[in-house]
N, C-alpha and C positions, 0 to 999 in steps of 0.2 A: 472509538465505542460510541454506538449511536443505542441508547435504551428507549425503551419502550415507554413511550405516554399514553395516560387513560384518554379515550375515543370522546371526541366530542361533536356537536353538531356540525353540517358542513358548513357551515358558515358563520362558523361561533369564532370569537378571536380568543388566540391564545396569549396568558400574560404571565408573567414573573419576573424573577431578578436575572443580573447577568452580569459576568467577573471575564475580565478580558487582559491580554497582555500582549505587545507589539514585538514580534522575533521574524528578522529579516523580510519587513515591508508583506508580515502579516499579520492578521489579527488572530489572535488565537481564541475562540470564545467559549464559553462555560455558560450554558442557558439552565435556569432553573425554573420550572414551573411554578405558578402561585397557589396550583392547589393540589400541586404533589412536591414538596420540598424536598423530601429526602429523595430527589430524581436529575441525574445532571445530562445536560445534552451538550457535547462538544462536536465542534467544527472550526474550520482554518478557514479565513477569506483573506484576499488580497487587501491591502488598504486601500488602492484604489477603487475597488468595487463599492465602496459606502460613498454616499451623497452626504455631504456638510459634516463628515469626520474630521476631526481634529485631535490629535493626541497628546498636545503640547500640554504642559503643565498645567493644572486649573483649568482646562477647557470645560465646558459644560453645557455646550451648545449639542441640542439635538441632531439627531443623523439615523439613517436611512438604509435598508439592503433591498433593494427591489429584484424581486425574484421572477420567472414566468408564473410559479405555482402561488406566489403573494408578496405581500412586503412585512420585511423586520423594522419597526420604529424601536426608536433607542434613546432614553435620557440616562445621565448620569454625570461621571465626572473622570477625568484623568488625572495621573500626577505618578512621574517615574516610568513614563510607558505602561503603567498597570490603569485597568480602570473598573469602575463598578457603578451600576445602577439597576433600570427596570427595562424591561422591553414589550413590546406589543407584535403579533403577529396576526395580519389580515390576508387569509385565504383570496386569491384570484377566484370570482365567480365564475370566470368560462374557463379556467384552464383542465377542469374534468370535463366539460363537451369537447375541447380541443384533441385531448388523448382519444375521448371517444373515435372520432372521428381519425383515428389513425389507427384504430381495432383494440387498444390499450382498455381495459375496463375501469372504471371512476375509482380512483382512490379515496379511500375513507379521511376523516380528518388528518388523522396519527401521517400518513402516510403521506398526505398533501404536505404537511409540516416539514417529512422528513426530504423529502424533493426537493422543496424548496430551499433546506440548508447544503444539500451536494448539489445545488443548482443545476436541473436537470430538467428536460420538459417538451413538449412539443419540439421544437427546433432541433434539439439532439437527436430525437428520433429521425425525423425527417434527413436531417444530416448523414445520421449512420445509414440509413435507408438507402441512400445515394451511393454507400460504398458495400452495398450487398448485405448488410447487417440489419435483420428484423428486429426490432424488439415487441412483442407481443404480452408483454406482463407487467404489472407494477413491479412487482421484483425485482425483474429483470432493468427495470429501466433505475430503480434504485443501486444497484449494483455497477450500472453506467456510470450511475454519477460518483459514487461513493468511492470507486477504483478510478476514475477519470479515462473512461474507455472513448475516445474520442473518433471522428473520422482521419486527423493525421496519422493517430497512434497504428487504425488499423493497414491506413497507407504506408507506412512506413515498414509494418510488419512483414505485409508483401512487397515490399521492393526487397527485405531481406532471405525472402526464399519462404513465405510461409502467406502464400494468398489466398488459402482456403479455410482459414481460421473459423470456426463458429463463435457466438458470444460468451460463451460459456469459458471456453478456452481463452479467449481474448481477456476476459475477467481474472483469468485463473494467471496467465502471465503477469497482468498488471498486480495484482497481489505478488505476486513472487520477483517482481522487480526484473522480469527481463525485456532488456530495451534494444534497441537497434545498435546500440553503443557496445552493450554485451555481447550481441552476438557476433557483431565485426571483431570486437577485442578476441573471441573466442577462434573465429576464422581466420586472423593473421597465424594463430598458433596450430591450424591444422584441422581445427574442429570447426567445420563447414559442412553443411546441409546436415546438421541433427536431426533425429527425430525430436516430434516436440515435446515427449515424455522425457527425453535423455536432455534437454536444454533445462527444462523444468528444472526435475531432479539438481540437475546441476546449479542451479540458481539458487533453491530451496536451502542446500546443504554449503554452498558458497565455496564453490569451484570455480575460482574467479581465475582470470590469465594470471595476474599475481602466484596463485598459488601452484598454476601448472609450471609458470616461471621458476618457482622455488625448489618443484620436485626433481623440474629435467635440472637443475641445476647440482641437486646432489646425485645425479649420473641416473634418472629414471625419465629418457628421453621417448619411451614407446608405450607410457600409458594410456590407458583406451578411458572413456568418458564414466564407465562401468567404475574400474580401476578407483579416478581419481574421487568420486563420490563414497565409495566405500572406505577409500583413505580420511575424508574429511568425514564421514560417519563415526568413523572409529577413533577419531583424535589424532593420526597420525600425523604430526606436524613436520616443521624444517627440524624443530627443536629436539622430537623425539629422536628422529631419526639419528642426530649429530650425537645425542647422548648415548643411545645404543650403540654408536658405533664405536666409541669412545670406550666403548666398555666390552670390546671383542665381537659385536655383531656386526662385523666388515663385508661380508658377503651376504648379506640378508637381503633378500627381494623384495620389492614393495607389500606383496603376498604376505610374506613373512613377517613384516612391519607390522601389518593388518594382524594378523594370527598372533604377535604380541601381544597387542592392543584387546582384542575378543578374548584372551586368559589371564588378563590382569597382569602381563608381565610388565613392569617398568624397570628404570632404574634403581628403585628402592629396593624391587624384589630382587634383583640381581645382585645387588652390593650385600642384600643382608644373607642371599646363599651362600655368599662366597665368605662372608666371617662363619658359618656356621661349618663350612668344610677346614676351616684353619685350626 
């Protein structure tokens, strides 16, 4: 999550303290502005993107992160894969002019800082325009960077049958982890050419190829995308189906199991009712 930071003059440097740790070749950074110590700004960057960075124990050499929107300079020390120190961000004076030439309004100081952290600028705008995606606002550019909408992703989605998505739809797909691999996995199970809304809904609610195979293994081979989403929403898991069948619901349909969940009927309820009858 990116927290709002106080507005500074466009050419002002922002400074503060930082903390970080290394995870899977990524440096997970948390920046704390000097003039707002209760605020934290977090983002992750590949270790290879830094200049002069060493995370070896005792390392204290300055290092930097150069972005189109500006440069982050760091000083501090690392031990056991964790580091602390001070940072300074210097905005690039030509960045706003380059965006303006592409039809994007001038970002304020906070926005330029954020655009630097998510690593987007004129290069991404031009690359997306080349694949038919026009970025027109700073907000759209922030979303493109935050959720990593790239030309490669646009082309990959087109190759999977989604060639005319809007920029916002691409952002939504990224947010909900709609990947070409997920689309291929669903297609292999018969869910090919799904409407985007169905594809998003399945991703949002965790209808994975594994879940579909589980349900088919339990004797539900003809479930629709909506059926599967409903089962996930209401908590109809393979464990629930097996347990309820063990209590006598052997002929229940998928819709029946959803209804049981909706009305709060589970194994505890069934057993308690059985005891009351005795």
